[in-house]
N, C-alpha and C positions, 0 to 999 in steps of 0.2 A: 350746644355740641351734643348733649345727651340724646336729643331728639334725632340728630343726624346719625348718631351711632345705631340707635334703634332702627332707623329706616334702612341703613346699609345692612345691619345684621338680619333684618327681616327679609330683605331682597335676596341676600346670599342664602338664608335658610330655605326659602322657596326654591331657588335654583338647585341647591344641593339635594333637597328632598326629592324634587322631580327627577334629577339625574340619577340619584341613588335608587329610587323606585323603578326607574327604567331599567337599570342594570340588574336589579334583583328579579324582576318579573319576566323579562324577555330572555329568550335563549340567545346564546352567544352568536349563533349564525344570523339571526335577525339584526342583532346590534352591529355586526360587521358591515352592513350596508351603509350606515351613517358614521360609525366609529371604527375606522380601519384599524386603529391601534389595538383592538381586542384580538387581532390575529396573533399578536405576540404573547398572549397570556392564555392560561387555561380558563375553562369556564368557572371553575371554583374561585380563581383569583379575581375574575371580573365580578362575581357575586360578592366576594369579600370587599372589594373596593366600593360596590354599591351599599353594602351594610354600613361601612365606615362613613360614607357620604351621608346616609340617613342619620346615623348617630351624631355626626358633626352638626347637621342641620338642626337637630333637636337641641343640642348642646349650645348652639348660638343664641337660642331665644328662651327656652323653657327654665333654665336655672335662675336666670335674672328676673324673668317675668313672675315666678312664683316665689323668689327670694330664698330658694333652697340651694345651698351651695353654689352661690353666684360666681365663685372662682372658676366654675367649669365652663363659663361663657368664653373668657380669653383663652382658656386651655383648648376648647373646641376650635376656636379660630386659629390658634397655633397649629393644631393637628391638621386642619384642612389646608393651612398655608404650606406645611411640609409636603402634604400630598400634591399640592400644586407645583412645587419645586420639582418633585419626582416626575410628575406628568409632563412638565416642560422638558425634562431630560429625555423622556421617551419621545416626545414630538420632534426635539432636535435631532435625535438619533434616526428617526424616520423621515426627516426632511419636511415635516409638516409645520412650515413657519407661521402660517396663519394661526394655527392652534397654539403655537408658542406664545404669540401675542395675547391670546384669550387667557391662557393660564397665567401670564404675567399680570394682567389686569386683575384677575381674581386674587392672585397672591398679594398684590398691593392693597386691595380692599380688606382682605382677611388680616393682613399685617396691621393696617390702620386700626381695625377693631381690637385686635389683640393688644397692641401697644397701648392704646388709650384706656382699654378696660383694665389692663394691669396697672395703669398709672393714674393719671389725673382724673379720669372719669370712671374710676372703679366704683362698684356698688357698695 
């Protein structure tokens, strides 16, 4: 189970790192072409979301990998899961049901990592 958790955390970390870097490095106007939800938020808020995704991605793997404050791994998963609940609410409000499904899948995977890393598979 430990290997499965590492794989899931690694894939999630890669996803959130890429998503966060995209939000941080591109202007809001360019993001709006693929991410229509950014229209509802200021450029600063979009950048903040990107920074939080980058920090969450790093928190999913680095603390456990280096054995320094490994409690941060399930906390990062929990933080990203909360972000996915908020993202799902935005997508529901905008009627973007396909994106709701994506955020729910990400939430379930993050919740799986958080619950097991807090519990039976902690470091």
